[in-house]
Backbone as CSV, one residue per row, in Angstrom:
resi,resn,N_x,N_y,N_z,CA_x,CA_y,CA_z,C_x,C_y,C_z
1,ALA,-24.000,8.839,2.476,-24.070,7.403,2.268,-24.351,7.084,0.794
2,VAL,-25.161,7.925,0.167,-25.480,7.688,-1.248,-24.233,7.898,-2.099
3,ARG,-23.497,8.971,-1.823,-22.279,9.245,-2.605,-21.247,8.121,-2.415
4,GLU,-21.135,7.626,-1.202,-20.221,6.519,-0.931,-20.641,5.272,-1.716
5,GLY,-21.919,4.965,-1.708,-22.431,3.812,-2.440,-22.245,3.950,-3.935
6,VAL,-22.414,5.157,-4.448,-22.209,5.397,-5.880,-20.745,5.168,-6.247
7,ALA,-19.828,5.646,-5.406,-18.402,5.446,-5.678,-18.079,3.951,-5.718
8,GLU,-18.601,3.197,-4.752,-18.369,1.752,-4.736,-18.930,1.089,-5.994
9,ALA,-20.137,1.491,-6.380,-20.785,0.897,-7.554,-20.011,1.220,-8.828
10,LEU,-19.510,2.435,-8.938,-18.744,2.804,-10.130,-17.486,1.948,-10.268
11,GLY,-16.856,1.626,-9.155,-15.682,0.762,-9.212,-16.034,-0.637,-9.675
12,MET,-17.190,-1.130,-9.247,-17.619,-2.489,-9.611,-17.994,-2.606,-11.083
13,LEU,-18.363,-1.491,-11.693,-18.774,-1.532,-13.095,-17.607,-1.735,-14.061
14,HIS,-16.406,-1.376,-13.615,-15.212,-1.507,-14.461,-15.358,-0.745,-15.776
15,ASP,-15.993,0.393,-15.717,-16.197,1.233,-16.897,-15.241,2.427,-16.801
16,PRO,-14.362,2.604,-17.791,-13.395,3.698,-17.725,-14.036,5.092,-17.672
17,ARG,-15.304,5.198,-18.056,-15.981,6.506,-17.972,-16.167,6.947,-16.520
18,ALA,-16.017,6.036,-15.574,-16.190,6.360,-14.159,-14.969,7.052,-13.560
19,VAL,-13.837,7.029,-14.248,-12.605,7.584,-13.689,-12.766,9.064,-13.355
20,GLY,-13.305,9.852,-14.265,-13.477,11.289,-14.028,-14.340,11.583,-12.808
21,PRO,-15.556,11.037,-12.742,-16.385,11.279,-11.560,-15.743,10.787,-10.257
22,LEU,-15.032,9.680,-10.316,-14.374,9.183,-9.109,-13.220,10.093,-8.692
23,MET,-12.496,10.640,-9.662,-11.427,11.579,-9.317,-12.023,12.828,-8.679
24,ASN,-13.197,13.259,-9.149,-13.880,14.388,-8.513,-14.283,14.051,-7.089
25,ALA,-14.692,12.804,-6.854,-15.115,12.376,-5.520,-13.953,12.369,-4.525
26,LEU,-12.725,12.387,-5.009,-11.570,12.455,-4.112,-11.530,13.770,-3.336
27,GLN,-12.302,14.755,-3.798,-12.359,16.058,-3.133,-13.571,16.192,-2.207
28,ASP,-14.358,15.131,-2.068,-15.573,15.180,-1.262,-15.244,15.528,0.186
29,GLU,-16.168,16.187,0.832,-15.970,16.577,2.237,-16.008,15.389,3.192
30,LYS,-16.662,14.318,2.802,-16.803,13.147,3.666,-15.668,12.150,3.433
31,THR,-15.054,11.749,4.516,-13.964,10.784,4.456,-14.394,9.483,3.793
32,SER,-15.569,8.999,4.135,-16.018,7.709,3.597,-16.174,7.751,2.084
33,VAL,-16.590,8.894,1.551,-16.740,9.030,0.101,-15.364,9.032,-0.560
34,ARG,-14.432,9.801,0.015,-13.074,9.836,-0.545,-12.441,8.449,-0.514
35,ALA,-12.594,7.743,0.608,-12.018,6.407,0.740,-12.635,5.434,-0.267
36,SER,-13.933,5.502,-0.454,-14.598,4.624,-1.431,-14.163,4.961,-2.855
37,ALA,-13.974,6.239,-3.129,-13.512,6.651,-4.457,-12.101,6.127,-4.721
38,VAL,-11.251,6.165,-3.711,-9.888,5.630,-3.850,-9.944,4.148,-4.187
39,ASP,-10.735,3.399,-3.426,-10.851,1.956,-3.669,-11.387,1.667,-5.065
40,ALA,-12.367,2.453,-5.487,-12.963,2.244,-6.811,-11.948,2.544,-7.918
41,LEU,-11.148,3.579,-7.732,-10.126,3.899,-8.730,-9.090,2.779,-8.820
42,ALA,-8.738,2.202,-7.696,-7.806,1.067,-7.721,-8.441,-0.101,-8.468
43,GLU,-9.726,-0.308,-8.240,-10.456,-1.395,-8.902,-10.479,-1.188,-10.420
44,LEU,-10.632,0.059,-10.845,-10.681,0.351,-12.279,-9.316,0.177,-12.947
45,GLY,-8.242,0.432,-12.189,-6.904,0.209,-12.729,-6.477,1.189,-13.807
46,ASN,-7.035,2.389,-13.802,-6.716,3.379,-14.819,-5.589,4.280,-14.321
47,GLU,-4.513,4.366,-15.094,-3.358,5.141,-14.637,-3.600,6.655,-14.587
48,ARG,-4.715,7.136,-15.146,-5.038,8.567,-14.985,-5.267,8.917,-13.514
49,ALA,-5.564,7.922,-12.704,-5.840,8.151,-11.288,-4.565,8.325,-10.464
50,ILE,-3.419,8.005,-11.019,-2.180,8.027,-10.232,-1.899,9.418,-9.672
51,GLU,-1.900,10.434,-10.512,-1.564,11.783,-10.041,-2.518,12.274,-8.949
52,PRO,-3.840,12.139,-9.113,-4.733,12.562,-8.026,-4.548,11.746,-6.743
53,LEU,-4.216,10.470,-6.867,-3.987,9.651,-5.676,-2.703,10.061,-4.963
54,VAL,-1.674,10.423,-5.726,-0.438,10.917,-5.117,-0.727,12.210,-4.361
55,ALA,-1.521,13.089,-4.966,-1.884,14.332,-4.287,-2.645,14.043,-2.998
56,LEU,-3.553,13.115,-3.059,-4.334,12.739,-1.877,-3.418,12.180,-0.795
57,LEU,-2.469,11.381,-1.185,-1.538,10.776,-0.247,-0.754,11.836,0.519
58,THR,-0.436,12.913,-0.124,0.365,13.952,0.531,-0.468,15.054,1.169
59,GLN,-1.750,15.176,0.789,-2.535,16.321,1.250,-3.710,15.989,2.163
60,ASP,-4.229,14.776,2.095,-5.416,14.452,2.893,-5.009,14.280,4.355
61,GLU,-5.804,14.821,5.244,-5.516,14.736,6.667,-5.949,13.407,7.276
62,ASN,-6.804,12.660,6.602,-7.354,11.437,7.173,-6.433,10.246,6.922
63,THR,-6.114,9.530,7.986,-5.229,8.374,7.907,-5.785,7.287,6.994
64,VAL,-7.070,6.989,7.112,-7.672,5.919,6.309,-7.579,6.251,4.827
65,VAL,-7.849,7.487,4.478,-7.794,7.896,3.071,-6.360,7.792,2.557
66,ARG,-5.391,8.261,3.345,-3.989,8.170,2.903,-3.545,6.714,2.781
67,ALA,-3.949,5.871,3.750,-3.568,4.452,3.697,-4.163,3.779,2.470
68,ARG,-5.413,4.076,2.179,-6.039,3.479,0.991,-5.413,4.027,-0.287
69,ALA,-5.008,5.298,-0.267,-4.377,5.886,-1.449,-3.051,5.191,-1.756
70,VAL,-2.240,4.943,-0.733,-0.960,4.290,-0.986,-1.183,2.846,-1.424
71,SER,-2.186,2.187,-0.870,-2.511,0.832,-1.308,-2.960,0.829,-2.768
72,ALA,-3.785,1.799,-3.134,-4.254,1.909,-4.519,-3.089,2.155,-5.470
73,LEU,-2.120,2.963,-5.042,-0.947,3.209,-5.883,-0.172,1.911,-6.109
74,GLY,-0.084,1.078,-5.079,0.568,-0.218,-5.243,-0.151,-1.078,-6.266
75,THR,-1.471,-1.046,-6.226,-2.267,-1.805,-7.192,-2.075,-1.258,-8.599
76,LEU,-2.124,0.062,-8.737,-1.985,0.688,-10.047,-0.571,0.556,-10.606
77,GLY,0.409,0.361,-9.749,1.791,0.255,-10.199,2.239,-1.150,-10.536
78,GLN,1.325,-2.098,-10.514,1.714,-3.478,-10.782,2.208,-3.667,-12.214
79,GLY,1.674,-2.923,-13.146,2.129,-3.037,-14.525,3.385,-2.234,-14.777
80,ASP,3.382,-0.993,-14.314,4.523,-0.090,-14.486,4.712,0.652,-13.179
81,SER,5.742,0.296,-12.438,5.932,0.884,-11.112,6.587,2.262,-11.142
82,ALA,7.097,2.691,-12.283,7.830,3.954,-12.352,7.057,5.151,-11.788
83,PRO,5.781,5.360,-12.159,5.112,6.564,-11.654,4.686,6.485,-10.189
84,VAL,4.687,5.313,-9.594,4.206,5.188,-8.218,5.311,4.885,-7.218
85,PHE,6.480,4.484,-7.674,7.531,4.057,-6.763,7.911,5.153,-5.765
86,ALA,8.253,6.332,-6.249,8.692,7.417,-5.351,7.598,7.839,-4.369
87,PRO,6.337,8.010,-4.807,5.305,8.372,-3.824,5.088,7.298,-2.753
88,ILE,5.178,6.038,-3.140,5.011,4.966,-2.149,6.174,4.995,-1.162
89,VAL,7.385,5.160,-1.661,8.549,5.230,-0.775,8.426,6.434,0.158
90,SER,7.946,7.565,-0.333,7.790,8.731,0.538,6.748,8.486,1.622
91,ALA,5.758,7.630,1.341,4.742,7.313,2.353,5.330,6.505,3.505
92,LEU,6.512,5.938,3.327,7.181,5.241,4.421,7.550,6.190,5.548
93,LYS,7.511,7.503,5.269,7.824,8.519,6.271,6.578,9.224,6.792
94,ASP,5.404,8.719,6.420,4.156,9.317,6.885,4.127,9.332,8.411
95,ARG,3.418,10.286,8.963,3.347,10.417,10.420,2.545,9.301,11.069
96,ASP,1.735,8.592,10.289,0.876,7.565,10.855,1.417,6.167,10.559
97,PRO,1.495,5.299,11.566,2.028,3.958,11.338,1.171,3.108,10.397
98,ILE,-0.122,3.366,10.334,-0.982,2.608,9.418,-0.599,2.897,7.974
99,VAL,-0.361,4.165,7.670,0.036,4.550,6.312,1.402,3.959,5.987
100,ARG,2.319,3.999,6.945,3.650,3.425,6.709,3.552,1.927,6.419
101,ARG,2.737,1.220,7.200,2.567,-0.223,6.988,1.952,-0.498,5.617
102,MET,0.957,0.292,5.230,0.332,0.100,3.916,1.308,0.417,2.784
103,ALA,2.224,1.350,3.021,3.235,1.662,2.007,4.145,0.459,1.780
104,VAL,4.518,-0.226,2.861,5.349,-1.422,2.724,4.585,-2.498,1.947
105,THR,3.323,-2.676,2.286,2.492,-3.660,1.591,2.370,-3.306,0.106
106,ALA,2.210,-2.021,-0.186,2.112,-1.571,-1.581,3.409,-1.865,-2.334
107,LEU,4.543,-1.686,-1.673,5.818,-2.004,-2.324,5.874,-3.474,-2.716
108,GLY,5.319,-4.344,-1.874,5.325,-5.766,-2.165,4.525,-6.132,-3.400
109,LYS,3.631,-5.249,-3.834,2.826,-5.505,-5.028,3.586,-5.186,-6.316
110,LEU,4.633,-4.388,-6.203,5.339,-3.913,-7.391,6.379,-4.920,-7.858
111,SER,6.582,-4.954,-9.150,7.679,-5.752,-9.687,8.734,-4.775,-10.182
112,ASP,9.600,-4.412,-9.262,10.630,-3.415,-9.517,11.909,-3.943,-8.870
113,THR,13.012,-3.847,-9.570,14.258,-4.397,-9.056,14.715,-3.711,-7.765
114,ARG,14.250,-2.493,-7.527,14.651,-1.765,-6.323,13.935,-2.254,-5.071
115,ILE,12.850,-2.998,-5.234,12.018,-3.410,-4.107,12.777,-4.328,-3.155
116,HIS,13.486,-5.287,-3.704,14.184,-6.289,-2.893,15.053,-5.625,-1.828
117,ASP,15.960,-4.756,-2.241,16.885,-4.129,-1.301,16.162,-3.205,-0.320
118,LEU,15.153,-2.503,-0.794,14.393,-1.610,0.073,13.661,-2.396,1.160
119,LEU,13.033,-3.494,0.793,12.326,-4.314,1.780,13.298,-4.933,2.779
120,LEU,14.459,-5.357,2.309,15.467,-5.889,3.226,15.906,-4.820,4.226
121,GLU,16.053,-3.598,3.757,16.429,-2.496,4.649,15.325,-2.232,5.681
122,LEU,14.073,-2.374,5.257,12.949,-2.141,6.171,12.860,-3.198,7.273
123,LEU,13.538,-4.322,7.105,13.568,-5.340,8.160,14.287,-4.837,9.406
124,LYS,15.054,-3.754,9.260,15.774,-3.167,10.394,14.985,-2.032,11.046
125,ASN,13.813,-1.713,10.505,13.014,-0.597,11.007,12.602,-0.857,12.459
126,PRO,12.649,0.169,13.307,12.251,-0.030,14.714,10.741,-0.240,14.902
127,ASP,9.953,0.117,13.905,8.498,-0.027,13.987,8.125,-1.481,13.680
128,ASN,7.577,-2.186,14.672,7.212,-3.592,14.494,6.245,-3.793,13.341
129,ASP,5.286,-2.886,13.171,4.313,-3.019,12.087,4.985,-2.932,10.726
130,VAL,5.943,-2.032,10.594,6.664,-1.890,9.329,7.499,-3.143,9.061
131,ARG,8.198,-3.632,10.091,9.000,-4.856,9.917,8.116,-6.035,9.539
132,SER,6.996,-6.162,10.213,6.081,-7.263,9.922,5.575,-7.192,8.483
133,ALA,5.183,-5.997,8.051,4.707,-5.820,6.678,5.825,-6.094,5.677
134,ALA,7.057,-5.728,6.025,8.189,-5.984,5.130,8.419,-7.483,4.961
135,VAL,8.279,-8.235,6.046,8.435,-9.687,5.960,7.395,-10.273,5.015
136,LEU,6.149,-9.859,5.191,5.079,-10.377,4.337,5.242,-9.921,2.888
137,ALA,5.727,-8.690,2.690,5.964,-8.204,1.326,7.081,-8.992,0.660
138,LEU,8.098,-9.349,1.425,9.175,-10.161,0.863,8.659,-11.524,0.416
139,ALA,7.678,-12.035,1.125,7.070,-13.303,0.709,6.404,-13.146,-0.653
140,GLN,5.802,-11.983,-0.893,5.153,-11.735,-2.184,6.165,-11.598,-3.299
141,VAL,7.299,-10.980,-2.999,8.324,-10.765,-4.016,8.838,-12.101,-4.523
142,GLY,8.990,-13.071,-3.632,9.367,-14.423,-4.041,10.783,-14.557,-4.567
143,ASP,11.706,-13.802,-4.025,13.097,-13.848,-4.461,13.901,-14.674,-3.457
144,GLU,14.596,-15.680,-3.933,15.344,-16.563,-3.041,16.459,-15.850,-2.284
145,ARG,16.892,-14.697,-2.766,17.969,-13.966,-2.088,17.555,-13.471,-0.705
146,VAL,16.249,-13.462,-0.422,15.787,-12.977,0.881,15.773,-14.080,1.939
147,LEU,16.010,-15.311,1.549,15.933,-16.430,2.491,16.833,-16.260,3.717
148,PRO,18.096,-15.839,3.572,18.922,-15.670,4.783,18.342,-14.633,5.759
149,ALA,17.836,-13.534,5.236,17.260,-12.502,6.112,16.003,-13.011,6.805
150,LEU,15.150,-13.701,6.064,13.934,-14.236,6.663,14.253,-15.321,7.696
151,THR,15.254,-16.120,7.416,15.663,-17.154,8.373,16.176,-16.508,9.654
152,TRP,16.971,-15.452,9.532,17.478,-14.753,10.712,16.311,-14.203,11.532
153,ILE,15.346,-13.575,10.873,14.194,-13.021,11.584,13.405,-14.136,12.265
154,GLN,13.222,-15.228,11.569,12.482,-16.360,12.124,13.134,-16.848,13.418
155,GLN,14.437,-16.800,13.485,15.148,-17.325,14.642,15.423,-16.287,15.725
156,ASN,15.410,-14.982,15.371,15.895,-13.977,16.321,14.959,-12.832,16.657
157,ASP,14.038,-12.479,15.789,13.217,-11.286,16.021,12.220,-11.534,17.151
158,THR,12.157,-10.609,18.078,11.240,-10.748,19.215,10.068,-9.787,19.129
159,GLY,10.012,-9.006,18.055,8.933,-8.027,17.917,7.609,-8.674,17.586
160,SER,6.550,-7.916,17.843,5.218,-8.406,17.481,4.440,-7.283,16.830
161,SER,3.504,-7.666,16.014,2.634,-6.726,15.336,1.213,-7.203,15.585
162,GLY,0.503,-6.499,16.429,-0.827,-6.962,16.804,-0.698,-8.267,17.566
163,ALA,-1.463,-9.257,17.205,-1.418,-10.553,17.877,-0.359,-11.459,17.270
164,ASN,0.293,-11.026,16.210,1.237,-11.882,15.494,2.672,-11.486,15.778
165,ARG,3.488,-12.468,16.027,4.911,-12.224,16.189,5.542,-12.133,14.801
166,ILE,6.494,-11.278,14.662,7.137,-11.075,13.371,7.818,-12.359,12.904
167,LYS,8.377,-13.107,13.832,9.033,-14.344,13.386,8.028,-15.365,12.873
168,ASP,6.768,-15.294,13.323,5.726,-16.155,12.746,5.463,-15.769,11.292
169,HIS,5.514,-14.467,11.007,5.357,-14.002,9.637,6.528,-14.478,8.774
170,ALA,7.718,-14.482,9.366,8.882,-14.957,8.622,8.730,-16.451,8.306
171,THR,8.197,-17.207,9.242,7.958,-18.631,8.989,6.992,-18.792,7.820
172,TYR,5.933,-17.997,7.820,4.972,-18.021,6.714,5.667,-17.665,5.397
173,ALA,6.484,-16.612,5.430,7.160,-16.158,4.212,8.111,-17.215,3.681
174,LEU,8.799,-17.877,4.583,9.722,-18.934,4.142,8.958,-20.081,3.499
């Protein structure tokens, strides 16, 4: 609990000297410490964290840690999406639906010309959670070219994600 609290506090300090200790915490035996370290690294916004987060995304067995890692990559890639684009796209094939959904959400944070077409393609995904996240990510992208696809989903999609129907998300996005 102390290590987890320290990781959270280091992220709140916004001090770049915390990056090294937080990257070390990514190897902690406790899931909660690793997850807090991931969140803190995203908060710090230091691109030195990208490579260790990509490694965590592909190697950590815990779903929560992988989901937070892909979310952190989306945050870190807001300025320059080049180093995070491929790892986020690969997370779309993760074995866990939570990680896949977070990967879609992370894509919505990026300003990359490839995002538009990829998110439109994800609207055809059989996983309701992925489709729902793609609709919401398209709302973040804010490109008028997605209006026909969102309108179609609003009128035709019968899938649901949790308590929310995907077409309700499309209405929000529109």
